[in-house]
C-alpha positions in Angstrom: 105.4 184.3 92.4 107.6 185.8 95.1 107.2 183.8 98.1 107.0 186.9 100.2 104.1 188.5 98.0 101.2 189.4 100.4 97.8 188.0 99.6 95.1 190.4 98.8 93.5 191.5 102.2 90.3 189.8 103.1 88.4 193.2 103.4 89.0 193.8 99.7 87.4 190.5 98.6 83.7 191.4 98.7 84.3 194.4 96.3 83.2 193.6 92.7 86.3 194.1 90.5 89.7 192.5 90.0 90.5 192.0 93.7 88.9 188.5 93.9 90.6 187.3 90.7 93.9 188.6 91.9 93.4 186.8 95.2 92.6 183.4 93.2 95.6 183.8 91.0 97.7 184.2 94.3 96.3 180.9 95.5 97.2 179.2 92.4 100.7 180.5 92.7 100.9 179.3 96.2 99.8 175.8 95.1 102.4 175.7 92.4 105.2 177.0 94.6 104.3 174.0 97.1 105.1 171.6 94.2 108.3 173.0 92.9 111.0 170.3 93.0 113.8 172.4 94.7 111.4 172.9 97.8 110.7 169.1 98.0 113.7 167.0 96.9 116.3 167.3 99.6 114.5 165.0 102.2 114.0 162.2 99.7 117.5 161.8 98.2 119.3 158.6 98.9 122.9 158.3 100.1 125.3 158.3 97.1 127.0 154.9 96.5 130.6 154.4 97.4 132.4 156.2 94.5 135.2 153.5 94.5 132.6 150.8 93.7 129.5 152.3 92.0 128.1 155.4 90.2 124.8 157.3 90.2 122.9 157.5 87.0 120.0 159.8 86.8 117.2 159.0 84.3 113.8 160.8 83.9 111.0 162.1 82.1 108.1 164.5 82.6 107.1 168.2 82.5 108.8 168.8 85.8 112.0 166.9 84.6 114.2 169.9 84.0 113.5 171.3 87.4 113.8 168.0 89.1 117.3 167.5 87.5 118.4 170.9 88.6 117.2 170.3 92.1 119.2 167.0 92.2 122.2 168.9 90.7 122.0 171.5 93.5 121.5 169.2 96.3 123.8 166.2 95.3 127.2 166.2 97.0 129.6 168.0 94.9 132.3 165.3 95.3 129.8 162.5 94.4 129.8 161.5 90.8 126.6 162.2 89.0 125.4 161.9 85.3 122.4 161.1 83.2 119.7 162.2 80.9 116.2 163.5 81.4 113.5 164.5 78.8 111.0 167.3 79.3 108.4 169.0 77.2 109.4 171.7 74.7 110.0 175.0 76.5 109.8 173.4 80.0 113.6 173.5 81.0 114.0 176.2 83.5 116.7 178.7 83.2 119.9 177.4 84.9 120.7 179.2 88.2 124.0 181.0 88.1 126.9 178.9 89.2 125.1 175.5 89.0 127.2 173.1 87.1 125.4 171.0 84.5 125.8 167.5 85.5 122.6 165.9 84.0 121.7 166.3 80.3 118.1 167.7 79.7 116.6 167.3 76.4 113.1 168.4 75.1 110.3 166.5 73.2 106.8 166.7 72.3 103.6 166.5 74.6 100.8 165.4 74.5 101.5 163.6 71.2 105.0 161.9 71.0 107.5 162.8 68.3 110.8 161.6 67.0 112.8 163.6 69.7 111.0 161.7 72.5 111.7 158.5 70.7 115.3 159.3 70.5 115.6 160.4 74.1 113.8 157.1 75.2 116.3 155.0 73.2 119.3 156.9 74.8 117.8 156.4 78.3 117.4 152.6 77.7 120.9 152.4 76.4 122.3 154.2 79.3 121.1 151.3 81.5 123.6 148.8 79.9 126.4 147.8 82.1 124.9 148.7 85.4 126.1 146.7 88.4 124.6 145.9 91.9 126.8 148.7 93.2 125.3 151.4 91.1 122.4 153.6 92.0 119.8 154.7 89.4 117.9 157.8 90.4 114.8 158.1 88.3 112.9 161.5 88.2 109.3 161.0 87.1 106.6 163.4 86.6 103.4 163.9 84.7 103.7 164.0 81.0 106.3 161.4 80.9 104.0 159.0 79.0 104.3 161.1 75.8 107.8 162.2 76.3 109.2 158.8 77.0 107.9 157.0 73.9 109.5 153.7 72.8 107.0 151.7 70.9 106.6 148.0 71.4 108.4 145.8 68.6 106.3 146.2 65.4 104.7 149.5 66.3 105.8 152.5 64.3 106.0 156.0 65.9 103.2 157.1 63.5 101.0 154.4 64.8 101.7 155.3 68.3 101.0 159.1 67.5 97.6 158.1 66.1 96.6 156.0 69.0 97.6 158.9 71.4 95.5 161.3 69.4 92.5 159.0 69.7 93.0 158.6 73.4 93.2 162.3 73.9 90.0 162.9 72.1 87.8 159.9 73.4 87.2 161.0 77.0 89.3 158.1 78.7 90.6 158.9 82.0 94.4 159.0 82.8 94.5 155.4 84.3 92.9 153.9 81.2 95.0 156.0 78.9 98.3 154.8 80.7 97.2 151.3 81.0 97.1 151.2 77.1 100.3 153.1 76.8 102.2 150.8 79.1 101.4 147.8 77.0 102.3 149.3 73.8 105.8 150.4 75.1 109.2 149.0 75.6 110.2 151.3 78.4 107.0 152.1 80.4 105.0 149.8 82.9 108.1 148.9 84.8 110.2 148.0 81.9 112.8 150.7 82.6 113.4 149.3 86.2 113.8 145.8 84.7 116.4 147.2 82.3 118.3 148.8 85.2 118.8 145.4 87.0 120.9 144.6 88.9 121.4 148.3 90.0 119.5 149.8 92.9 116.7 152.1 91.7 115.2 155.0 93.6 112.3 156.7 91.9 111.4 160.3 93.0 108.0 161.3 91.5 105.7 164.2 91.5 102.1 163.0 91.3 99.7 164.4 88.7 97.1 161.5 88.9 94.1 161.0 91.1 95.2 158.7 94.1 98.8 159.3 93.6 99.3 155.8 92.2 103.0 155.8 91.0 102.2 153.0 88.6 100.0 155.5 86.6 102.3 158.5 86.8 104.0 158.8 83.5 102.7 155.2 82.8 105.1 153.9 85.7 108.4 153.2 83.9 110.0 152.0 87.2 107.0 150.5 88.9 105.3 147.1 88.7 102.1 147.1 86.6 99.0 145.3 87.9 97.1 145.8 84.7 97.1 143.3 81.9 97.1 143.1 78.1 93.5 142.1 78.4 92.6 145.3 80.2 94.4 147.3 77.5 92.4 145.5 74.9 89.2 146.2 76.8 90.0 149.9 76.7 90.6 149.8 73.0 87.1 148.3 72.5 85.4 150.5 75.1 86.5 153.7 73.3 86.4 152.2 69.8 90.1 153.2 69.3 91.3 152.0 65.8 94.6 150.2 65.8 96.3 147.9 63.3 95.3 144.2 63.3 98.8 143.1 64.6 98.6 145.4 67.6 95.2 144.0 68.5 96.6 140.4 68.1 99.6 141.1 70.3 97.4 142.4 73.2 94.9 139.5 72.7 97.9 137.0 73.0 99.5 138.7 75.9 102.7 139.1 74.0 103.3 142.5 75.4 102.7 141.8 79.1 104.3 144.1 81.7 106.5 143.1 84.7 104.0 142.4 87.7 104.0 143.1 91.3 106.3 140.6 93.1 108.7 140.3 90.2 112.3 140.1 91.4 113.3 143.0 89.1 111.7 145.4 91.6 113.6 143.8 94.6 115.1 146.6 96.6 113.6 149.5 94.6 111.9 152.4 96.4 109.4 155.0 95.2 109.5 158.4 97.0 106.5 160.9 96.4 107.9 164.4 96.6 104.9 166.4 95.7 101.2 165.7 95.4 98.1 167.5 94.5 96.7 167.3 98.0 99.8 169.1 99.4 99.3 171.9 97.0 95.5 172.3 97.8 96.4 172.3 101.4 98.9 175.1 101.0 96.2 177.2 99.1 93.7 176.5 101.9 96.2 177.6 104.4 96.8 180.8 102.6 93.1 181.5 102.3 92.5 180.9 106.0 95.4 183.3 106.9 93.2 186.0 105.2 90.3 185.1 107.4 88.3 183.0 104.9 86.8 179.6 105.5 88.6 177.2 103.0 87.3 173.8 101.9 89.0 171.1 99.9 86.5 169.0 98.0 89.0 166.4 96.7 92.3 166.1 94.9 90.9 163.1 92.9 88.0 164.5 91.0 87.5 163.1 87.5 84.7 163.1 84.9 83.8 165.3 81.9 85.2 168.9 82.6 82.0 170.7 81.7 79.8 168.4 83.9 82.4 168.8 86.8 82.1 172.6 86.3 78.3 172.3 86.7 78.6 170.5 89.9 81.1 173.1 91.3 78.6 175.8 90.2 75.7 174.1 92.3 77.9 174.1 95.3 79.0 177.7 95.0 75.4 178.9 94.3 74.2 177.2 97.4 77.0 178.7 99.5 76.3 182.1 98.1 72.7 181.8 99.2 73.8 180.7 102.6 72.8 177.1 102.1 74.6 173.8 102.0 77.8 172.8 104.0 80.1 175.8 103.0 80.0 178.9 105.1 80.7 182.1 103.2 83.1 184.0 102.9 84.9 180.9 101.7 87.1 179.4 99.1 86.2 176.0 97.7 89.2 174.1 96.3 89.6 170.9 94.2 92.1 169.1 92.1 92.2 165.9 90.1 92.1 165.2 86.3 89.1 165.7 84.3 88.5 164.9 80.7 87.3 166.5 77.6 85.5 164.4 75.0 86.0 166.1 71.5 82.6 166.4 69.8 82.5 165.7 66.1 81.7 168.8 63.9 80.1 169.4 60.7 82.4 169.9 57.7 83.8 173.4 57.6 83.3 174.2 61.2 86.3 176.1 62.7 88.4 173.9 65.1 87.9 174.6 68.8 90.7 175.4 71.0 91.0 174.8 74.7 91.8 172.2 77.4 90.3 170.7 80.6 90.5 173.8 82.7 88.8 176.1 80.0 86.1 173.6 79.4 85.5 173.3 83.2 85.2 177.2 83.3 82.7 177.1 80.5 80.5 174.6 82.2 80.8 176.5 85.5 79.9 179.9 84.0 77.0 178.3 82.2 75.7 176.8 85.5 76.4 179.9 87.7 74.2 182.0 85.4 75.9 185.3 86.8 75.5 184.4 90.4 76.5 187.5 92.5 79.4 187.0 94.8 81.1 184.0 93.0 84.4 184.1 91.3 86.5 181.1 90.0 89.8 180.2 88.5 90.7 176.8 87.0 94.2 176.2 85.7 96.7 173.3 85.1 99.7 173.5 87.5 102.1 172.8 84.8 100.9 176.2 83.2 99.6 174.7 80.0 95.9 173.9 79.4 96.1 171.1 76.9 98.2 172.3 73.9 97.5 176.1 74.3 99.6 178.9 75.7 97.2 179.4 78.7 97.0 177.6 81.9 93.3 177.9 82.3 90.6 180.6 82.6 88.6 182.6 85.2 85.0 183.3 85.7 83.4 186.3 87.2 79.7 187.2 88.2 79.6 189.4 84.9 81.3 186.8 82.6 78.0 185.9 80.7 76.9 189.6 80.4 80.3 190.6 79.0 80.1 187.6 76.4 76.6 188.6 75.4 77.9 192.2 74.6 80.4 190.3 72.2 77.5 188.1 70.9 79.2 185.0 72.3 77.1 182.0 73.5 78.4 179.4 76.0 76.5 176.6 74.3 78.1 177.4 70.9 81.5 177.2 72.4 80.9 174.2 74.4 79.6 172.4 71.2 82.9 173.1 69.6 85.1 172.5 72.6 86.3 176.0 72.2 87.0 177.4 75.7 90.0 179.4 74.5 87.8 181.1 71.9 85.3 182.1 74.5 87.6 183.4 77.3 90.3 185.1 75.1 88.1 187.9 73.9 87.0 188.6 77.4 90.5 188.8 78.7 89.9 185.9 81.0 92.5 183.5 80.1 95.0 182.7 82.8 98.5 182.8 81.3 101.5 181.9 83.4 103.9 180.1 81.1 105.6 176.7 82.1 105.8 176.4 85.9 108.3 173.5 85.9 106.1 171.3 88.0 102.9 169.4 87.5 100.4 168.3 90.2 97.5 168.6 87.7 94.3 170.5 87.8 93.9 173.3 90.3 90.4 174.7 90.8 89.4 177.6 93.2 86.0 179.2 93.7 85.7 182.4 96.0 82.1 182.9 97.5 81.4 186.1 99.4 
């Protein structure tokens, strides 16, 4: 989005048609713009080390990794040595600005299920920490998605086993803190282990939050941050969600053999973490843009979790009340929320076509079902990284006539919810939100317009 693009005039919003959806898409663009690395990095960069004594090594992982690396390259003093390696998701490396020299290597790997490219990148990153001294600076660029991209299984775990565990985690309904607790304890690089490998160098972590609460130990499974969770916690998560693992994995967790570095460990002495972009900041930017158009704007929370479809139903109840002039929200208004919901994949009878979709799409299915065509309510939900799950859309949008248009096509919300097939519902309606990779990631963005 062009930063100078005017928002839709408030006078146009009550008209039934495309104007409300254009407006909501512009709010999404404002939220994404607020989280772009180039706009947020300069104030958080540390002073380069004395080049006569030390060097600066950049290491990183995440969906925003490519854009974060380019921001550092653009902002770092040209006469200060800089090198390193960052891994991002396939297709998420932004085009290189003309005239910007490449000083940091960026490679790509698979997300959300790790692959051999991610394994190789993690091995190379860990190898780069060898020989660091107390005069050196390690600048770590961490963003959401790094858990899968920075994959280095614990001793005795194969990549195939790690992939299988990841697939089970993604389908079971576990929240991000639970998933990343387990990932930390099955890794040789996450859960603070990368920071430990950098000793005795000084480590400064720049991070973009994609998790409820902005806990840096959860973002990308906290490769440079002390881990307060335990092997026992990880084992409990396996059992809670009935995740099948080889016996030796269970035994290692039970014995505590794969414990992570804890708070207070000397390996973190002198290390700092700097949060350069958060979900709340993006929601506040969108709210300010809405208020500038004369609308009331309300932020529910940037930490909403739970089953996507159920969260959609709760949002629908709030919107219906506001549309009727009831409840705490005064129309015309925009109601915003963020966080990270979950989707539990439902088992299907043999021969049932596989459903497609992610958290944002399933939220919109639940929302549309509960709104029941409520006049005066439009909504958009999309992931700020531009990808909803593993599809090519960022999310979906809902209008007062969504259910009526679906009925014409003989599509039922219940059927698509049962199959976790949000993509298959919204694609024929032309209601997918497609942005392409945004090169940042502050997680879910949800906006409802009530007039």
